[in-house]
N, C-alpha and C positions, 0 to 999 in steps of 0.2 A: 702539195708542196710545202704547205706552212708547218705541217707536222714534221717533214724532214729538217725544215730550218730550225724548229724548236729542237730536235734532237742534236742538230748541230751546234746550237747555241749551249747546250749543256756539256757537249763534248769539248767545246772550246774552253769553257769556264773549268772544267776538270783539269785540262792540259795547263791551263795558264794558273791555276790556283790549288794545286793538289793538296797544300796545307788546309784547305777549307773543304774537304770532301764531304764532311758531315753535314755541312749547311747546304752545299750543292744537291747531296742526295735527298735532303728533307724536301727541297723545293721540287725536285723531280717526282718524288712520291706524291706531293700535293697536285702537281700537273697531271699525272696519271689519273688520280681520283677525279679531278675536274674532267678530264676527257672521257672517263666512263659515265659522267653525268649527263654530258651533252653529246650531240651527234658529232663524232670526230671529222665527218665530211662536210660539215658546216664551215665554209671557208670563212665567212666573216668573223666567227667565233674563234677560230683558229688563228686568224690574223691578229685579232685582239689579244688573244693569249700570248701569242709570240711577242707582241709589243710590251706586254705587261712583265714578261719573263726578262726581256731585254733591258727594261728599265730597272727591274729588281736587281739584276746583276750588275748594272752599271753603278747603281746607288751604292751597292755592297762595295764596289771595288774603287770608286772614284777617289776616295780618301786614303787609300792605300798605296 
């Protein structure tokens, strides 16, 4: 479920900030790389990753 939430988080960011697609795609690529390095079924790590992504996106757009 956390992997789907990560995907939803990125889709929402793309929809809300299409002008910043390059930055969003860069984060998506880094996330994909991270998931290759860890067991994607590790719920705890997936949850931590989701929270990090949310914070990163919120930080990026909180001042815009």
